[in-house]
DRENVO-73201 format. One record per atom (N, C-alpha, C, O): chain; atom name; x, y, z. Coordinates in Angstrom, 1 decimal. Layout:
N
<drenro kette="A" atom="CA" east="X" north="Y" up="Z"/>
...
This chain:
81
<drenro kette="A" atom="N" east="0.8" north="-1.2" up="0.0"/>
<drenro kette="A" atom="CA" east="0.0" north="0.0" up="0.0"/>
<drenro kette="A" atom="C" east="0.9" north="1.2" up="0.0"/>
<drenro kette="A" atom="O" east="1.9" north="1.3" up="0.8"/>
<drenro kette="A" atom="N" east="0.6" north="2.2" up="-0.8"/>
<drenro kette="A" atom="CA" east="1.4" north="3.4" up="-1.0"/>
<drenro kette="A" atom="C" east="1.3" north="4.3" up="0.3"/>
<drenro kette="A" atom="O" east="0.3" north="4.3" up="1.0"/>
<drenro kette="A" atom="N" east="2.4" north="4.9" up="0.6"/>
<drenro kette="A" atom="CA" east="2.5" north="5.7" up="1.8"/>
<drenro kette="A" atom="C" east="1.4" north="6.8" up="1.9"/>
<drenro kette="A" atom="O" east="0.9" north="7.0" up="2.9"/>
<drenro kette="A" atom="N" east="1.1" north="7.4" up="0.8"/>
<drenro kette="A" atom="CA" east="0.1" north="8.5" up="0.7"/>
<drenro kette="A" atom="C" east="-1.3" north="7.9" up="1.1"/>
<drenro kette="A" atom="O" east="-2.1" north="8.5" up="1.8"/>
<drenro kette="A" atom="N" east="-1.6" north="6.7" up="0.6"/>
<drenro kette="A" atom="CA" east="-2.9" north="6.1" up="0.8"/>
<drenro kette="A" atom="C" east="-3.0" north="5.7" up="2.3"/>
<drenro kette="A" atom="O" east="-4.0" north="5.8" up="2.9"/>
<drenro kette="A" atom="N" east="-1.8" north="5.3" up="2.9"/>
<drenro kette="A" atom="CA" east="-1.8" north="5.0" up="4.3"/>
<drenro kette="A" atom="C" east="-2.1" north="6.2" up="5.2"/>
<drenro kette="A" atom="O" east="-2.9" north="6.1" up="6.2"/>
<drenro kette="A" atom="N" east="-1.6" north="7.3" up="4.8"/>
<drenro kette="A" atom="CA" east="-1.8" north="8.6" up="5.5"/>
<drenro kette="A" atom="C" east="-3.3" north="9.0" up="5.4"/>
<drenro kette="A" atom="O" east="-3.9" north="9.4" up="6.4"/>
<drenro kette="A" atom="N" east="-3.9" north="8.8" up="4.3"/>
<drenro kette="A" atom="CA" east="-5.3" north="9.1" up="4.1"/>
<drenro kette="A" atom="C" east="-6.2" north="8.2" up="5.0"/>
<drenro kette="A" atom="O" east="-7.1" north="8.7" up="5.7"/>
<drenro kette="A" atom="N" east="-5.8" north="6.9" up="5.1"/>
<drenro kette="A" atom="CA" east="-6.6" north="6.0" up="5.9"/>
<drenro kette="A" atom="C" east="-6.4" north="6.3" up="7.4"/>
<drenro kette="A" atom="O" east="-7.4" north="6.3" up="8.1"/>
<drenro kette="A" atom="N" east="-5.2" north="6.6" up="7.8"/>
<drenro kette="A" atom="CA" east="-5.0" north="7.0" up="9.2"/>
<drenro kette="A" atom="C" east="-5.8" north="8.3" up="9.5"/>
<drenro kette="A" atom="O" east="-6.4" north="8.4" up="10.6"/>
<drenro kette="A" atom="N" east="-5.8" north="9.2" up="8.6"/>
<drenro kette="A" atom="CA" east="-6.6" north="10.5" up="8.8"/>
<drenro kette="A" atom="C" east="-8.1" north="10.2" up="8.9"/>
<drenro kette="A" atom="O" east="-8.8" north="10.8" up="9.7"/>
<drenro kette="A" atom="N" east="-8.6" north="9.2" up="8.2"/>
<drenro kette="A" atom="CA" east="-10.0" north="8.8" up="8.3"/>
<drenro kette="A" atom="C" east="-10.2" north="8.2" up="9.6"/>
<drenro kette="A" atom="O" east="-11.3" north="8.5" up="10.3"/>
<drenro kette="A" atom="N" east="-9.3" north="7.4" up="10.1"/>
<drenro kette="A" atom="CA" east="-9.5" north="6.8" up="11.4"/>
<drenro kette="A" atom="C" east="-9.5" north="7.8" up="12.5"/>
<drenro kette="A" atom="O" east="-10.3" north="7.8" up="13.4"/>
<drenro kette="A" atom="N" east="-8.6" north="8.8" up="12.4"/>
<drenro kette="A" atom="CA" east="-8.5" north="9.9" up="13.3"/>
<drenro kette="A" atom="C" east="-9.8" north="10.7" up="13.4"/>
<drenro kette="A" atom="O" east="-10.3" north="10.9" up="14.5"/>
<drenro kette="A" atom="N" east="-10.3" north="11.0" up="12.2"/>
<drenro kette="A" atom="CA" east="-11.6" north="11.7" up="12.2"/>
<drenro kette="A" atom="C" east="-12.7" north="10.9" up="12.8"/>
<drenro kette="A" atom="O" east="-13.6" north="11.5" up="13.5"/>
<drenro kette="A" atom="N" east="-12.7" north="9.6" up="12.5"/>
<drenro kette="A" atom="CA" east="-13.8" north="8.7" up="13.0"/>
<drenro kette="A" atom="C" east="-13.8" north="8.5" up="14.5"/>
<drenro kette="A" atom="O" east="-14.8" north="8.5" up="15.2"/>
<drenro kette="A" atom="N" east="-12.6" north="8.3" up="15.0"/>
<drenro kette="A" atom="CA" east="-12.5" north="7.8" up="16.4"/>
<drenro kette="A" atom="C" east="-12.0" north="8.8" up="17.5"/>
<drenro kette="A" atom="O" east="-12.0" north="8.5" up="18.6"/>
<drenro kette="A" atom="N" east="-11.6" north="10.0" up="17.0"/>
<drenro kette="A" atom="CA" east="-10.9" north="10.9" up="18.0"/>
<drenro kette="A" atom="C" east="-11.9" north="11.3" up="19.1"/>
<drenro kette="A" atom="O" east="-11.5" north="11.6" up="20.2"/>
<drenro kette="A" atom="N" east="-13.2" north="11.5" up="18.8"/>
<drenro kette="A" atom="CA" east="-14.1" north="11.9" up="19.8"/>
<drenro kette="A" atom="C" east="-15.0" north="10.8" up="20.5"/>
<drenro kette="A" atom="O" east="-15.9" north="11.1" up="21.3"/>
<drenro kette="A" atom="N" east="-14.7" north="9.6" up="20.1"/>
<drenro kette="A" atom="CA" east="-15.4" north="8.4" up="20.7"/>
<drenro kette="A" atom="C" east="-15.0" north="8.2" up="22.1"/>
<drenro kette="A" atom="O" east="-13.8" north="8.3" up="22.4"/>
<drenro kette="A" atom="N" east="-15.9" north="7.8" up="22.9"/>
<drenro kette="A" atom="CA" east="-15.6" north="7.4" up="24.3"/>
<drenro kette="A" atom="C" east="-15.7" north="5.9" up="24.5"/>
<drenro kette="A" atom="O" east="-15.0" north="5.4" up="25.5"/>
<drenro kette="A" atom="N" east="-16.4" north="5.2" up="23.7"/>
<drenro kette="A" atom="CA" east="-16.6" north="3.7" up="23.8"/>
<drenro kette="A" atom="C" east="-16.2" north="3.0" up="22.5"/>
<drenro kette="A" atom="O" east="-16.5" north="3.6" up="21.4"/>
<drenro kette="A" atom="N" east="-15.6" north="1.9" up="22.6"/>
<drenro kette="A" atom="CA" east="-15.3" north="1.1" up="21.4"/>
<drenro kette="A" atom="C" east="-15.7" north="-0.3" up="21.6"/>
<drenro kette="A" atom="O" east="-15.7" north="-0.9" up="22.8"/>
<drenro kette="A" atom="N" east="-16.0" north="-1.0" up="20.5"/>
<drenro kette="A" atom="CA" east="-16.3" north="-2.4" up="20.5"/>
<drenro kette="A" atom="C" east="-15.3" north="-3.0" up="19.5"/>
<drenro kette="A" atom="O" east="-15.2" north="-2.6" up="18.4"/>
<drenro kette="A" atom="N" east="-14.5" north="-4.0" up="20.0"/>
<drenro kette="A" atom="CA" east="-13.5" north="-4.6" up="19.1"/>
<drenro kette="A" atom="C" east="-14.1" north="-6.0" up="18.8"/>
<drenro kette="A" atom="O" east="-14.5" north="-6.8" up="19.7"/>
<drenro kette="A" atom="N" east="-14.1" north="-6.3" up="17.5"/>
<drenro kette="A" atom="CA" east="-14.7" north="-7.6" up="17.0"/>
<drenro kette="A" atom="C" east="-13.7" north="-8.4" up="16.3"/>
<drenro kette="A" atom="O" east="-13.1" north="-7.9" up="15.3"/>
<drenro kette="A" atom="N" east="-13.4" north="-9.6" up="16.7"/>
<drenro kette="A" atom="CA" east="-12.6" north="-10.5" up="16.0"/>
<drenro kette="A" atom="C" east="-13.3" north="-11.0" up="14.8"/>
<drenro kette="A" atom="O" east="-14.4" north="-11.5" up="14.9"/>
<drenro kette="A" atom="N" east="-12.7" north="-10.8" up="13.6"/>
<drenro kette="A" atom="CA" east="-13.4" north="-11.3" up="12.4"/>
<drenro kette="A" atom="C" east="-13.0" north="-12.7" up="12.0"/>
<drenro kette="A" atom="O" east="-13.4" north="-13.3" up="11.0"/>
<drenro kette="A" atom="N" east="-12.1" north="-13.3" up="12.8"/>
<drenro kette="A" atom="CA" east="-11.6" north="-14.6" up="12.5"/>
<drenro kette="A" atom="C" east="-12.8" north="-15.6" up="12.6"/>
<drenro kette="A" atom="O" east="-13.5" north="-15.7" up="13.6"/>
<drenro kette="A" atom="N" east="-13.0" north="-16.4" up="11.6"/>
<drenro kette="A" atom="CA" east="-14.0" north="-17.4" up="11.5"/>
<drenro kette="A" atom="C" east="-15.4" north="-16.9" up="11.2"/>
<drenro kette="A" atom="O" east="-16.4" north="-17.7" up="11.2"/>
<drenro kette="A" atom="N" east="-15.5" north="-15.6" up="11.0"/>
<drenro kette="A" atom="CA" east="-16.8" north="-15.0" up="10.6"/>
<drenro kette="A" atom="C" east="-17.0" north="-15.1" up="9.1"/>
<drenro kette="A" atom="O" east="-16.1" north="-14.5" up="8.4"/>
<drenro kette="A" atom="N" east="-18.0" north="-15.7" up="8.6"/>
<drenro kette="A" atom="CA" east="-18.3" north="-15.7" up="7.2"/>
<drenro kette="A" atom="C" east="-19.0" north="-14.5" up="6.7"/>
<drenro kette="A" atom="O" east="-19.4" north="-13.7" up="7.6"/>
<drenro kette="A" atom="N" east="-19.1" north="-14.3" up="5.4"/>
<drenro kette="A" atom="CA" east="-19.7" north="-13.0" up="4.9"/>
<drenro kette="A" atom="C" east="-21.2" north="-12.8" up="5.4"/>
<drenro kette="A" atom="O" east="-21.5" north="-11.7" up="5.8"/>
<drenro kette="A" atom="N" east="-22.0" north="-13.8" up="5.5"/>
<drenro kette="A" atom="CA" east="-23.3" north="-13.7" up="5.9"/>
<drenro kette="A" atom="C" east="-23.4" north="-13.3" up="7.4"/>
<drenro kette="A" atom="O" east="-24.2" north="-12.4" up="7.8"/>
<drenro kette="A" atom="N" east="-22.6" north="-13.8" up="8.2"/>
<drenro kette="A" atom="CA" east="-22.5" north="-13.5" up="9.6"/>
<drenro kette="A" atom="C" east="-22.0" north="-12.0" up="9.8"/>
<drenro kette="A" atom="O" east="-22.6" north="-11.3" up="10.6"/>
<drenro kette="A" atom="N" east="-21.1" north="-11.6" up="9.0"/>
<drenro kette="A" atom="CA" east="-20.6" north="-10.3" up="9.0"/>
<drenro kette="A" atom="C" east="-21.6" north="-9.3" up="8.6"/>
<drenro kette="A" atom="O" east="-21.8" north="-8.2" up="9.3"/>
<drenro kette="A" atom="N" east="-22.4" north="-9.6" up="7.6"/>
<drenro kette="A" atom="CA" east="-23.5" north="-8.7" up="7.2"/>
<drenro kette="A" atom="C" east="-24.5" north="-8.6" up="8.3"/>
<drenro kette="A" atom="O" east="-25.1" north="-7.5" up="8.5"/>
<drenro kette="A" atom="N" east="-24.8" north="-9.7" up="8.9"/>
<drenro kette="A" atom="CA" east="-25.8" north="-9.7" up="10.0"/>
<drenro kette="A" atom="C" east="-25.4" north="-8.8" up="11.2"/>
<drenro kette="A" atom="O" east="-26.1" north="-8.0" up="11.7"/>
<drenro kette="A" atom="N" east="-24.1" north="-8.9" up="11.6"/>
<drenro kette="A" atom="CA" east="-23.6" north="-8.1" up="12.7"/>
<drenro kette="A" atom="C" east="-23.6" north="-6.7" up="12.3"/>
<drenro kette="A" atom="O" east="-24.0" north="-5.8" up="13.1"/>
<drenro kette="A" atom="N" east="-23.1" north="-6.4" up="11.1"/>
<drenro kette="A" atom="CA" east="-23.1" north="-5.0" up="10.6"/>
<drenro kette="A" atom="C" east="-24.5" north="-4.4" up="10.6"/>
<drenro kette="A" atom="O" east="-24.7" north="-3.2" up="11.1"/>
<drenro kette="A" atom="N" east="-25.5" north="-5.1" up="10.2"/>
<drenro kette="A" atom="CA" east="-26.9" north="-4.6" up="10.1"/>
<drenro kette="A" atom="C" east="-27.4" north="-4.4" up="11.5"/>
<drenro kette="A" atom="O" east="-28.1" north="-3.3" up="11.8"/>
<drenro kette="A" atom="N" east="-27.2" north="-5.3" up="12.4"/>
<drenro kette="A" atom="CA" east="-27.7" north="-5.1" up="13.8"/>
<drenro kette="A" atom="C" east="-27.0" north="-3.9" up="14.5"/>
<drenro kette="A" atom="O" east="-27.7" north="-3.1" up="15.2"/>
<drenro kette="A" atom="N" east="-25.7" north="-3.7" up="14.3"/>
<drenro kette="A" atom="CA" east="-25.0" north="-2.6" up="14.8"/>
<drenro kette="A" atom="C" east="-25.5" north="-1.3" up="14.2"/>
<drenro kette="A" atom="O" east="-25.8" north="-0.3" up="14.8"/>
<drenro kette="A" atom="N" east="-25.7" north="-1.3" up="12.8"/>
<drenro kette="A" atom="CA" east="-26.1" north="-0.1" up="12.1"/>
<drenro kette="A" atom="C" east="-27.5" north="0.3" up="12.6"/>
<drenro kette="A" atom="O" east="-27.8" north="1.5" up="12.8"/>
<drenro kette="A" atom="N" east="-28.4" north="-0.7" up="12.9"/>
<drenro kette="A" atom="CA" east="-29.7" north="-0.4" up="13.4"/>
<drenro kette="A" atom="C" east="-29.7" north="0.3" up="14.7"/>
<drenro kette="A" atom="O" east="-30.7" north="1.0" up="15.2"/>
<drenro kette="A" atom="N" east="-28.6" north="0.1" up="15.5"/>
<drenro kette="A" atom="CA" east="-28.4" north="0.7" up="16.8"/>
<drenro kette="A" atom="C" east="-27.6" north="2.0" up="16.7"/>
<drenro kette="A" atom="O" east="-27.3" north="2.6" up="17.7"/>
<drenro kette="A" atom="N" east="-27.3" north="2.4" up="15.4"/>
<drenro kette="A" atom="CA" east="-26.5" north="3.7" up="15.2"/>
<drenro kette="A" atom="C" east="-25.0" north="3.5" up="15.4"/>
<drenro kette="A" atom="O" east="-24.3" north="4.5" up="15.7"/>
<drenro kette="A" atom="N" east="-24.5" north="2.3" up="15.3"/>
<drenro kette="A" atom="CA" east="-23.1" north="2.0" up="15.5"/>
<drenro kette="A" atom="C" east="-22.5" north="1.6" up="14.2"/>
<drenro kette="A" atom="O" east="-23.0" north="0.7" up="13.5"/>
<drenro kette="A" atom="N" east="-21.4" north="2.2" up="13.8"/>
<drenro kette="A" atom="CA" east="-20.6" north="1.9" up="12.6"/>
<drenro kette="A" atom="C" east="-19.6" north="0.8" up="12.9"/>
<drenro kette="A" atom="O" east="-18.8" north="0.9" up="13.8"/>
<drenro kette="A" atom="N" east="-19.7" north="-0.2" up="12.1"/>
<drenro kette="A" atom="CA" east="-18.8" north="-1.4" up="12.2"/>
<drenro kette="A" atom="C" east="-17.8" north="-1.3" up="11.0"/>
<drenro kette="A" atom="O" east="-18.2" north="-1.3" up="9.9"/>
<drenro kette="A" atom="N" east="-16.5" north="-1.2" up="11.3"/>
<drenro kette="A" atom="CA" east="-15.5" north="-1.0" up="10.3"/>
<drenro kette="A" atom="C" east="-14.3" north="-2.0" up="10.5"/>
<drenro kette="A" atom="O" east="-13.7" north="-1.9" up="11.5"/>
<drenro kette="A" atom="N" east="-14.1" north="-2.8" up="9.4"/>
<drenro kette="A" atom="CA" east="-12.9" north="-3.6" up="9.5"/>
<drenro kette="A" atom="C" east="-11.7" north="-2.7" up="9.2"/>
<drenro kette="A" atom="O" east="-11.7" north="-1.9" up="8.3"/>
<drenro kette="A" atom="N" east="-10.7" north="-2.8" up="10.1"/>
<drenro kette="A" atom="CA" east="-9.6" north="-1.9" up="10.1"/>
<drenro kette="A" atom="C" east="-8.2" north="-2.6" up="9.7"/>
<drenro kette="A" atom="O" east="-8.1" north="-3.8" up="9.9"/>
<drenro kette="A" atom="N" east="-7.3" north="-1.8" up="9.2"/>
<drenro kette="A" atom="CA" east="-5.9" north="-2.2" up="9.1"/>
<drenro kette="A" atom="C" east="-5.3" north="-2.1" up="10.4"/>
<drenro kette="A" atom="O" east="-5.1" north="-1.0" up="10.9"/>
<drenro kette="A" atom="N" east="-4.8" north="-3.2" up="11.0"/>
<drenro kette="A" atom="CA" east="-4.2" north="-3.1" up="12.4"/>
<drenro kette="A" atom="C" east="-3.1" north="-2.1" up="12.5"/>
<drenro kette="A" atom="O" east="-3.2" north="-1.3" up="13.4"/>
<drenro kette="A" atom="N" east="-2.2" north="-2.1" up="11.6"/>
<drenro kette="A" atom="CA" east="-1.0" north="-1.2" up="11.8"/>
<drenro kette="A" atom="C" east="-1.5" north="0.3" up="11.7"/>
<drenro kette="A" atom="O" east="-0.9" north="1.1" up="12.4"/>
<drenro kette="A" atom="N" east="-2.5" north="0.6" up="10.9"/>
<drenro kette="A" atom="CA" east="-2.9" north="1.9" up="10.7"/>
<drenro kette="A" atom="C" east="-3.8" north="2.4" up="11.8"/>
<drenro kette="A" atom="O" east="-3.7" north="3.5" up="12.2"/>
<drenro kette="A" atom="N" east="-4.7" north="1.5" up="12.3"/>
<drenro kette="A" atom="CA" east="-5.5" north="1.9" up="13.5"/>
<drenro kette="A" atom="C" east="-4.6" north="2.1" up="14.7"/>
<drenro kette="A" atom="O" east="-5.0" north="3.0" up="15.6"/>
<drenro kette="A" atom="N" east="-3.6" north="1.4" up="14.8"/>
<drenro kette="A" atom="CA" east="-2.7" north="1.5" up="16.0"/>
<drenro kette="A" atom="C" east="-2.0" north="2.9" up="15.9"/>
<drenro kette="A" atom="O" east="-1.8" north="3.6" up="16.9"/>
<drenro kette="A" atom="N" east="-1.6" north="3.3" up="14.7"/>
<drenro kette="A" atom="CA" east="-1.0" north="4.7" up="14.6"/>
<drenro kette="A" atom="C" east="-2.1" north="5.7" up="15.0"/>
<drenro kette="A" atom="O" east="-1.7" north="6.7" up="15.7"/>
<drenro kette="A" atom="N" east="-3.3" north="5.6" up="14.5"/>
<drenro kette="A" atom="CA" east="-4.3" north="6.6" up="14.8"/>
<drenro kette="A" atom="C" east="-4.6" north="6.6" up="16.3"/>
<drenro kette="A" atom="O" east="-4.7" north="7.7" up="16.9"/>
<drenro kette="A" atom="N" east="-4.7" north="5.4" up="16.9"/>
<drenro kette="A" atom="CA" east="-5.0" north="5.4" up="18.4"/>
<drenro kette="A" atom="C" east="-3.9" north="6.0" up="19.2"/>
<drenro kette="A" atom="O" east="-4.1" north="6.7" up="20.1"/>
<drenro kette="A" atom="N" east="-2.6" north="5.8" up="18.7"/>
<drenro kette="A" atom="CA" east="-1.5" north="6.4" up="19.4"/>
<drenro kette="A" atom="C" east="-1.6" north="7.9" up="19.3"/>
<drenro kette="A" atom="O" east="-1.3" north="8.7" up="20.3"/>
<drenro kette="A" atom="N" east="-1.9" north="8.4" up="18.1"/>
<drenro kette="A" atom="CA" east="-2.0" north="9.9" up="17.9"/>
<drenro kette="A" atom="C" east="-3.1" north="10.6" up="18.7"/>
<drenro kette="A" atom="O" east="-2.9" north="11.7" up="19.1"/>
<drenro kette="A" atom="N" east="-4.1" north="9.8" up="19.0"/>
<drenro kette="A" atom="CA" east="-5.2" north="10.4" up="19.8"/>
<drenro kette="A" atom="C" east="-5.2" north="10.1" up="21.3"/>
<drenro kette="A" atom="O" east="-6.1" north="10.3" up="22.0"/>
<drenro kette="A" atom="N" east="-4.0" north="9.5" up="21.7"/>
<drenro kette="A" atom="CA" east="-3.8" north="9.2" up="23.1"/>
<drenro kette="A" atom="C" east="-4.5" north="7.9" up="23.6"/>
<drenro kette="A" atom="O" east="-4.8" north="7.8" up="24.8"/>
<drenro kette="A" atom="N" east="-4.8" north="7.0" up="22.7"/>
<drenro kette="A" atom="CA" east="-5.4" north="5.7" up="23.1"/>
<drenro kette="A" atom="C" east="-4.6" north="4.5" up="22.8"/>
<drenro kette="A" atom="O" east="-5.1" north="3.5" up="22.5"/>
<drenro kette="A" atom="N" east="-3.3" north="4.7" up="23.0"/>
<drenro kette="A" atom="CA" east="-2.3" north="3.6" up="22.7"/>
<drenro kette="A" atom="C" east="-2.6" north="2.3" up="23.5"/>
<drenro kette="A" atom="O" east="-2.3" north="1.2" up="23.1"/>
<drenro kette="A" atom="N" east="-3.3" north="2.5" up="24.7"/>
<drenro kette="A" atom="CA" east="-3.6" north="1.4" up="25.6"/>
<drenro kette="A" atom="C" east="-4.6" north="0.4" up="24.9"/>
<drenro kette="A" atom="O" east="-4.7" north="-0.7" up="25.4"/>
<drenro kette="A" atom="N" east="-5.3" north="0.9" up="23.9"/>
<drenro kette="A" atom="CA" east="-6.2" north="0.0" up="23.2"/>
<drenro kette="A" atom="C" east="-5.5" north="-1.0" up="22.3"/>
<drenro kette="A" atom="O" east="-6.2" north="-1.9" up="21.8"/>
<drenro kette="A" atom="N" east="-4.2" north="-0.8" up="22.1"/>
<drenro kette="A" atom="CA" east="-3.5" north="-1.7" up="21.2"/>
<drenro kette="A" atom="C" east="-3.6" north="-3.2" up="21.6"/>
<drenro kette="A" atom="O" east="-3.5" north="-4.0" up="20.7"/>
<drenro kette="A" atom="N" east="-3.8" north="-3.4" up="22.8"/>
<drenro kette="A" atom="CA" east="-3.9" north="-4.8" up="23.3"/>
<drenro kette="A" atom="C" east="-5.1" north="-5.5" up="22.7"/>
<drenro kette="A" atom="O" east="-5.2" north="-6.8" up="22.8"/>
<drenro kette="A" atom="N" east="-6.1" north="-4.8" up="22.2"/>
<drenro kette="A" atom="CA" east="-7.3" north="-5.4" up="21.7"/>
<drenro kette="A" atom="C" east="-7.2" north="-5.6" up="20.2"/>
<drenro kette="A" atom="O" east="-8.1" north="-6.2" up="19.6"/>
<drenro kette="A" atom="N" east="-6.2" north="-5.1" up="19.5"/>
<drenro kette="A" atom="CA" east="-6.1" north="-5.2" up="18.1"/>
<drenro kette="A" atom="C" east="-5.2" north="-6.4" up="17.8"/>
<drenro kette="A" atom="O" east="-3.9" north="-6.3" up="18.0"/>
<drenro kette="A" atom="N" east="-5.8" north="-7.4" up="17.3"/>
<drenro kette="A" atom="CA" east="-5.0" north="-8.6" up="17.0"/>
<drenro kette="A" atom="C" east="-5.7" north="-9.4" up="15.9"/>
<drenro kette="A" atom="O" east="-6.9" north="-9.6" up="15.9"/>
<drenro kette="A" atom="N" east="-5.0" north="-9.9" up="15.0"/>
<drenro kette="A" atom="CA" east="-5.5" north="-10.6" up="13.9"/>
<drenro kette="A" atom="C" east="-6.5" north="-9.8" up="13.0"/>
<drenro kette="A" atom="O" east="-6.4" north="-8.5" up="13.1"/>
<drenro kette="A" atom="N" east="-7.4" north="-10.4" up="12.3"/>
<drenro kette="A" atom="CA" east="-8.4" north="-9.7" up="11.6"/>
<drenro kette="A" atom="C" east="-9.4" north="-9.2" up="12.5"/>
<drenro kette="A" atom="O" east="-10.1" north="-10.0" up="13.2"/>
<drenro kette="A" atom="N" east="-9.6" north="-7.8" up="12.6"/>
<drenro kette="A" atom="CA" east="-10.5" north="-7.3" up="13.5"/>
<drenro kette="A" atom="C" east="-11.3" north="-6.1" up="12.9"/>
<drenro kette="A" atom="O" east="-10.9" north="-5.5" up="11.9"/>
<drenro kette="A" atom="N" east="-12.3" north="-5.8" up="13.6"/>
<drenro kette="A" atom="CA" east="-13.1" north="-4.6" up="13.3"/>
<drenro kette="A" atom="C" east="-13.3" north="-3.8" up="14.5"/>
<drenro kette="A" atom="O" east="-13.3" north="-4.3" up="15.7"/>
<drenro kette="A" atom="N" east="-13.6" north="-2.5" up="14.3"/>
<drenro kette="A" atom="CA" east="-13.8" north="-1.6" up="15.4"/>
<drenro kette="A" atom="C" east="-15.2" north="-1.0" up="15.2"/>
<drenro kette="A" atom="O" east="-15.6" north="-0.6" up="14.1"/>
<drenro kette="A" atom="N" east="-16.0" north="-0.9" up="16.3"/>
<drenro kette="A" atom="CA" east="-17.3" north="-0.3" up="16.2"/>
<drenro kette="A" atom="C" east="-17.4" north="0.7" up="17.4"/>
<drenro kette="A" atom="O" east="-18.4" north="1.3" up="17.5"/>
């Protein structure tokens, strides 16, 4: 992935998560497409955005906004809501 694209994605994460007070971390391991769609729909109906993230980039964003302690929850294929 190009360095400029990585910066764009980190900035998107910063904009999305900088003012959030609560997070849900979801392991995507073993979830098939239909299950993922179901989870996304249920969360969306509750007003919660479910986003599969690039681990290395979300860690950079969390560090920049002072949430580096959340890094222990970022492992394998995961999503943040």
